[in-house]
C-alpha angles and dihedrals in degrees: 000000000000122000113263117185110218094210096049092116090054091051090049091050092049091047089052091051090048091053091047089051090050089056090050090052091049091051092048091050090048089053091053090050091049092051091046089052090052090049091051091047091050092048090050090048091052093049092048091049090051090053093047093044092074094052095056129076117284091243089067092058094090091052090049091049092050092049092046089050088052091049091050090052088049089049091052090049090050091048089054090048090050092050091051092045091049090051089050090052089053092050093047091049089052089052089049090051089052091050091049090048091051091051092047092051091054092043090054089048089050091051091050091048090049091051090050090048091051091049091050091049090050091050092048090050090049091050090050091049090048090051091050090048090049092051091049090050092048091049092050091048090049091050091048091049089050091050091047090050090049089051091049092047089049091050092048090048091051091049090048090049091050090048091050091048089048090052092048092051092049095049100040111034124000 
């Protein structure tokens, strides 16, 4: 009989949840990368504006300052988003670790159950072999007893024959 783990459906379900959690972690990491790209783009835009600012007329300085201030506020907002997204990645990774732990626990349990199954199969095989050996021994003993009985019966028949011959000789001729 083949080994069948009774909790295999639970393992399959937990593995599915683990894979789903991996996808959630990948999406959260992608979100952090997207936000980081926006932060880098905003920083580049600020540095380019600072360089361009000096080449334009001085009356445009106030407009540049206002726009740079707006970009800095946008940068702060993006930094906050990144911090929240990074925290979410950490939380999702913790959930993933819990899912992986749950799967590993069941896999170890499955391995132990399989080892117990193999040991039980080995013991059953040994019992069967012991039974066969016992039957062979019993059959050999029975055959030996039969042969011993045949030898005894032969000896008794020979003794009886000798006795009868002895009687015949006494009665008829001696």
